[in-house]
N, C-alpha and C positions, 0 to 999 in steps of 0.2 A: 502493499502499500503505501510505503515511504517513495520507494523508487518512482512509481504511478502518480503522484504528488509534485514529485520533483522536475519530470518531465513536462506536467502542466506548466508548472510555474515558470519552465525557461520559455514555454512557446506564448506564452498569455502576453507579453511584451512586446509578441510580433502581429497581433490583432486586435484591432481600433475596434470603434465605440458600433453592436449588430454583429460586432463577430469575421467585419472583414476583416484580411491581413491589412496591418500599418504598414504603408509602399517602405515608408521614408524608414522605417528601424530594419528592411531589410537587405538596401540598396550602401552593397561598402566602396567610396569612392579608392580607398585605398587598394580592393580588386581592381578596379579598372583603368588604374597607373601600375598596377604591376603589367598587365595585360598590353598594357599598349607602351610602354616601355618594351616590352621583350619584342611585339612584333613588330614595332616600327627599329630594331634597332641592327645597324650597321653585319651583326653576324646573319640577321637577312635577307642583306643583300636585293633587299626590295623587293622580294616578293614576287616573284618575275616567273608565271607559268614554263613548265618545262626546266627549270631548273635548280640548282639546289636550295631554293631561297621561300620554293616549290617543296619541296622535300621534308624542310622546317618547318614549313607553316601549317601544314596541314598534319601531322605530326602532334605540330601543340596543339591545336585545335579539338584535335580528339583526344589526348590527354587531358584536355582542360572541361569537354563538355562527359568524358567520365567522369571526373572526379566530381560534379555536379550532378551525377545519377541520372547523367543523361545515356539511354540503349542508342546501341550501331542499327543503324536500321534499317542496314544494308546489305541482307543476306547475312548478317551477326558485325560488319561489319562499319564501319562509321564514314567509307570513303566508296563514292560513286566515280566510277570511270566514265570521262567523254572525251571521246574520240575526237583530235584535234588534228587536225594539218595547220604547219607555223609558216609563213612565209613573210620572207623576209627580203624587199627588193631595196636595187642601188639603180640607181638615176646613171645610165652611160653618157656620158657629157651632160650637154645641156639639153633644154625641153627647147624648139623653135616651132615659132609662127609666122606662114606668111602671109601677112594682110597687107592685101592691095601690089601685091608686088615689092615687097618690101620686107625684110627678116626681121624678125625681131628674135632676141632669147632670150629667155630665163632660164638660171640660174638657179636647183634646185638643190637644199628646200629653200630659204629664202625668201625668194619670191615665185615660187609656187612648191606646191608640196604636192607632190604626187607619187603613185604605185601604183601596185600590182596587182588584184586579189584573185588573178589565174596561178592556176596550180601548173605551170609553163617556166619555165627555166631564162626563155627568151622573149621578149616579147617588143615588136616594131609595131609602130604603131606612122605610117608613113602617108602625110599630107590630106589625114580625113579631114574633110569640110568641116568648118564653123556654124553648126545654130545656136542662135540667142533662143533660147524656154521662158525666157518671162522665169518664175517661182520651180518651174519644173513640175508641176505639181497634175495629175489628174485626179477631181474628185467630182463621181457621178452625184455624190450626195451633196457636194454644192453647188453643182450647175457647170462647173469650171474645168476645162483643160486648155491647159497652156500648149499641149502637142499638136491640137485640131489640123489636120490634113499637110500635115509633115511626116514622111521617111525619114525615121533616123538611122533607119540601118547601115552602117559604116561610119557614121557621121561621128563627130565629139560637138555634143549638149553641153552647155555655159548657161548657167542659172543663177538664182539669188537665191541665200538662203532668208530659208523662214517661212513667213504664211505674209499674202497683203493685207490683208487686217494691222496689221503692225505698223503700218508705215502711210495708212490712209485716216486714222482715229476713228474709224467706220466699226465702229463697237456690230453691226447686222453681216460683218464681211468676215466669213470663216467664224472667228471666237474672238474677232477684234484685237485686240493687243495679244490674248494669251495665243501663246501657239498652240496647235494640233499637230500629230502628227505630220501633216505633209507638208510642214515646213523643217522636219530633222534631216538631216545628214543624210542618214538612214534611210528613209523615205527615197531620199531624190536619189539615192544610186538602187535601188532595188524598182523603182521605177523605170530609168534611162534603161536599164539594162531590160526589164519589161518590152518595151518600146524598141530595143535591140540596137540601142547607141553601143562604138566600140568603144567611147570614154566620155567620162563624167567630167567637168572643173565647175567647182561653185566659187562662185566671187564671193571672199570674206570680207562680213565689215561685223564691228566687234556687241554690237547692238542685238544685229537677231541673231548672234550666236551665242553669242553670253560668253563670250572668251575673245583673248587675245590669239591674233598670231599663230603663236607661238605654239599654240594645243595642236592643232592639223600637219604645223611644222615637225614638231617630236612626236605627232606618231606617224609621219610620211616616214621615217627613218627610225622606226622601232618595227619588230615583226607581228605582225597582224595572224590574231589565231582564229580558226574558221571551227567549227561544229564539219568534221570528213563525214561528208555524204556523197562522197566517187561521182563530183561533177556536178549534182543535180541540182542544186541551187545556180540559179544563171545570174553570172556577174559581168561586166561593163572590164575589158580587156585591161583599162586605165580610170582607176580616180583618184581626183581628189582636186584642190583649190588653190584660187589665184589669191595674192593679197587684192587689194584692192587698187594701190599704186599699178600693179602688172596687167591688171584687169582695164587699168583707165589708159595706159599704155596702148593695150592692145585696140578697144576698142575708139581710142581718141582719133586714133588711125585712119577710123573710117564714121568720121563723122558724129562718132555718140557721146554721149556723154554721157555717162553709170547711172546718175542722181535721175535725169528725166526719165533712161528706159526703163527704172524703178518702179516712180510713178505710175507709165502707161504698161507697166505690167500689172500694175496693182487697179487695175478696173477690168471690169468682166466684158468676155471678150477677145481678149489680144488674142494677138496670131506672132505664132512663132518667128523669127528674122534668121533669114537665108546669108549669111555672111561671108563677101571677099576676103575667107581667110583661110586655113587652115593649118591643123597641129600635127608634131612630127615628133613622137620621141621613143627612144629604145631604153625598155630594164633587163634589169635580170634579176629573177630572182634563182631566192637558196628556201629549197621546203624539204621542209622535214616531217612524220606523222608520227605522231607521239599520242598517248596519252595523257589529259588532265585530266585531276581532280576537284569534284563539290566535296563541300564536308556537312554534313548532318546531322543531329543526335535530338532523339523522338523521349518525353516522358510522357508512354503510352496513360490514353483514360484509364480512368477507373469503370465508366459506364461506358461510353461508346466511342470505344480510342481510337475507330477507324472517319472519325471526326476529326479536326485538325485545324488550330492555327499556326501559319507559320510563320517565323521571325528568319528574315532575312538581312545580312554582312556580306559584301564578298570582302573575298582575303588577298585575291592581286592587285599588283598594283604595278610602274614600268620597269623594276630590275636594275639594273648597273647602265647607264647609257651617256648621253654628250655630256661633257663636267660644264660647270657651270658654278663660278664662282670658287673651284678649285676643287669642287663635291662632282663627284659622279654616281654616288650612290641615290636611289629616286625614295627613300623609306616610306614614305605615304602613313606619315604618324597620323596627319587629319584624313587621310584618304587613303586607308579605312579604317586604321587601327583601333582611332578614339571608334565608331563606328562597334568592329566586335568585341572590342569588350563591355558596351551595351548590348546589344545581344546577349551577352554570356552572360552580364550581370543578373537580366532579366528570369536566364535558367536559373541561375546559383539561388533567386530568388525564390522559385516555387520549391526548389526543394528543401529549401531550410522549415517551409512551410511542412514535412511531417506526414502530408499527406498528400494522393492526385486528383487533380481537379477532374470532374466528368468528363472532360474529352482530351484530344492531345494536344501538345505542344511541338512543334518540332524549331528545333533553331539548322538552318539552313548558311552556309559559306562557300556560295558559287564564288567557280574559278569565271579567268575572263571577265570579267564586267567590264573592263576597261574596255576591252574589244569589239564589243556591242551588243553587253548582254549573255554571252554564248552561253558562258555557265547556267545562270538562271532558265534561258529559252528549253535547254535540254532539259535541264530539272523539271523541266511542265509539262515536255513531251516526255518525262520515264519520273511520276512520282510516285512520293514513298506513299500519299493519300491523295486519291484520286481527285479531279479536280472539281468536279462538282461535291463532294466531301469535305473540300479545303474552307472554311468560315472565311479565312480573312488572309491579307500578306504588311506585315507592320515593318516596314524596311525603312535603311536611316543611311546615312550616308553623308561625309565630311562636317561631324559635328566635330567643332571648335570650341575648344574652351574657355570661355571667356565670361562666368559666373552665371551668376540667375538673368532670366527674361522677364520680362512682361507679358512678349505675343508666345502663340504657338505656332509656325507655320506651315501654312496646311502643303506642304508639294500633293494637289489630287484635290481638292479641297470641290465639293457641288459634283463627283465624280460617284458617290457614294453613303450612303446611310451612318455609316461610323463618323463621320463628321459629329453627329448628335455627343456620340459617347465621349468625342474629344473637348466639348461645347462644357459638358460636366464638371469634368475633371482640371478643367480650364479657369471654370469660376470655383472649383472647391478653392484652390488655389489663387482668387484675384489675378486670374491672366483673362489672355480673353482671343480667339480664335482669327489668326490672318491670312488669307489665301493671298499664297504664292506673290509677291509683288515686283518678280520678276519670270511672270509667270509666262514671259512674251520668248526666255529663253528656253522654256522646253524639258526643263529639271522631269517637269512624271514622265518623261519619254527617253532618261537617258539613265535610271538607273531598274536594281533588280525585282522590283514591285509590277514592270510595267509587263514582263513577259505573262504575269498573275493575272492582269489587268484582261489583259487580252483574251486570255481563256475564261473569262466571268468572274472573278473573282474579286472581291471593294479589297482596295490595295489603298496603303497610303503611305507616306514619307513626310512627318509629323517631327519637328524639332524647334527650341529658340533659337532666335535667328536674328531680329530687328531692332526686340526692343530691351536696350538693356535697366534692369530696376533700377543697378548704381549708377551707371553714364547717359540713360537716355539714348533717345534713338538716333542721334544722329555720331554717334562715338561707332555704334552697336554697325550702321550702315558702312563705317569709315573703315573698323578694325575688317568687317565683312570683302570689302571693295581691297585693303589691303591684301590679305587671303586669299584672292580671287585672281587681282592679278600679280603677286609678288612670289608666290608660295603655291597652287595649285599646280598638281601635275609640275614639281619645280623639285630639283635636289633639298632645297630649303623646308619642305614640308619635314620639320625633325619633331623629335619630340619636345616638351620644355617641362622643365621639372617646378616650375614658375605658376604654369596653368591653373586659372580656377575653376575647380570640374564641378561647384553648384551648383550650375544651368541644369549638365547633364547628367547629373542623380536626380534634379529635378524629373528633368524629360524620362530616365530610365524607371521613378516613379510611376509618371502615366502612364507609360508602355505596359506595366506591370498589372495597373491597374483595370489598362480598356481588357488586358489579353485575359484576366482572371474574370469578367466578367464575359467574353468571349466561348469562354470554354467550362463556364458554368453552366449544371444540368439545364435550366431553362434559362440559357444567356440568352441576350442579345442579338436578335440574328441581322446580322448587315447585307442589307441587296446593294446592287448598284443602280444608281439613277439614269432614267432616260432622258 
């Protein structure tokens, strides 16, 4: 009897009023620091798939899952094999544009960030005719077709980033300033391939892209990873980005102004323009087929274990790459070390309860998020729990430890009824929900919840970001912009022992409460909004 009383006494501080767990008592900042510091150390070599960094990362995550009582869900393993092909491209010489009889030479990767997704060692594009196709969108649901009347077979299509609504101020055009999937570079690549184009080049613009040119530049000289489907997926011979200045050089020779073209392209009924110009490039590919790994653990439900909430945080980053300021290891402390710590801490909190929830909880650490959500896409095709039994996906990414925030920025606000749960959690703490103020950058389509959403699973990415309790909105905005401009996808993304984790801790408490509600016996059942 004394032993039972002692156990109950130890558990009591974990539960608040009404028998609900006291989330704050369950979350450990020290544990999150430990995880982040380890995963973003130089020893892990930037956590690039197919490297020693992958081996170290996946083994570490598996050990952490085991230590918090999550079971291996893949036939007794924490590892899901993801068959992939790695393609590393090197432009041979320069990219050449013949514009109205005049040759314009652009150097890769500084003036043009171009590579080839083909699984062929030599790619030669010779004098491919160039077509300007506006925003590169064919969207019957919006009555929009930038390719109307044009045959792109064998041609190079040049398009603008994002959607027309961003640049017009018309809230009824697409989703206004909020990017749709049609605005994503991934869609534009896919659509160009479907239309038979040999190459696609996107004109970079920071507001529409959501990042500076250094991001596509870095990606173009880094190996890309694709699911190895033995060539079933149609892809262009060459894909890439032009700097704004490079685009101005090319279009200026033909008497066009990029801003004027963008304005024309944002009007319904725009027709593609065949340019008096061609594009030539030679690319050498190094191809390697290997297996990368998704890592996951499951805390099986006590009553309906075939239903689950999935919590996602990608483990991969960019490994060792081009040196910047004397550092060549892209450690990815914020992208995505802090988020892996967030996910593990949610799992650790549930393991402390001493009893299972009625429904299952899955912690999923996908591979190759940085390569286009490859690991999470593979998981949604080969899930632990079927997609129609997956209650929700809670994802996070790029959680910068900057203290407590007033806002809960909702990336995916309005897409599902998960919003209502967050409203309750926010009000409890004197916080408020903030629909993504930078929705024009398309973050909703850029992280691992999106493949779940495409399968019909209510999905969200929610964290405090833009309104500091201590320093206010402007400070929060300035520090976020500083991260995006000078740290994001750079070797500067390192662990900082002076970070203030109080905000991430509170965001972890909120996520715990949401998952607790969703996995309770008669818990809230979220649905997608029309």
